[in-house]
Each structure stands twice: as structure tokens, then as C-alpha cells.
C-alpha positions in Angstrom: -11.0 -7.9 -6.6 -11.3 -11.6 -6.5 -13.9 -12.9 -8.9 -14.1 -9.6 -10.9 -12.6 -9.4 -14.4 -10.7 -6.4 -15.7 -13.2 -6.2 -18.5 -16.1 -5.9 -16.0 -14.3 -3.6 -13.5 -12.6 -1.1 -15.8 -15.8 0.6 -17.0 -16.9 0.9 -13.4 -13.9 3.1 -12.6 -13.9 4.9 -16.0 -10.7 3.5 -17.5 -9.9 1.2 -20.4 -9.2 -2.5 -20.0 -5.7 -1.7 -21.3 -5.0 0.9 -18.7 -6.2 -1.3 -15.9 -4.1 -4.2 -17.2 -1.0 -2.0 -17.5 -1.5 -0.8 -13.9 -2.0 -4.3 -12.7 1.2 -5.5 -14.4 3.2 -2.6 -13.2 3.7 -1.0 -16.6 1.9 2.2 -15.6 1.8 4.1 -12.4 -1.8 4.8 -11.4 -3.0 8.3 -10.8 -4.4 9.3 -7.5 -7.7 10.0 -9.2 -7.8 6.5 -10.6 -7.0 5.0 -7.1 -9.7 7.1 -5.6 -12.3 5.8 -8.0 -11.1 2.2 -7.3 -11.4 2.8 -3.6 -14.8 4.3 -3.9 -16.1 1.5 -6.1 -14.7 -1.1 -3.7 -16.0 0.8 -0.6 -12.6 1.0 1.0 -10.2 3.8 2.0 -7.7 5.3 -0.5 -5.0 3.9 1.8 -6.3 0.4 1.2 -5.6 0.6 -2.5 -2.5 2.7 -2.5 -0.2 1.1 0.1 3.3 0.7 -1.3 5.3 -2.3 -0.1 8.9 -1.1 0.5 11.4 -2.6 -1.8 13.2 -5.3 0.0 16.0 -5.6 -2.6 19.5 -5.0 -1.5 21.5 -2.4 -3.5 25.2 -3.1 -3.8 27.3 -0.3 -2.2 29.4 1.7 -4.7 33.1 0.8 -4.4 
């Protein structure tokens, strides 16, 4: 979404700027319906906007 502000894009996918910002910051988990609207608006597949990068953190083993 380079070059497009949240305030301009949010209405195009029928969400508030606050919701969009919270998703972007990781404070909210987006719904599938929201991701589908984003994908449709961008002209890409749902996979393109919903790919999850696996956590690369290392959990310490319980003693």
C-alpha cells in the first residue's frame, strides 16, 4: 500500500481508520472478511494479504 494513507484506504474497504491502524500495529487480528476486502481492493489474492510469517523466536525449554 505504498503511497496510500490509512485515511484514504480504510473507507475503500469499509472499516474505520482506527480499525485499520490497530490491524497494522498488531493490536487487532483482522477478520477473513476484512482481508478479503483488502485483497479485492488491491487486486491480489487472499493469500497475498494473509500470509503469516512464522515466529522465529526461541522458546526456552521448561526445566
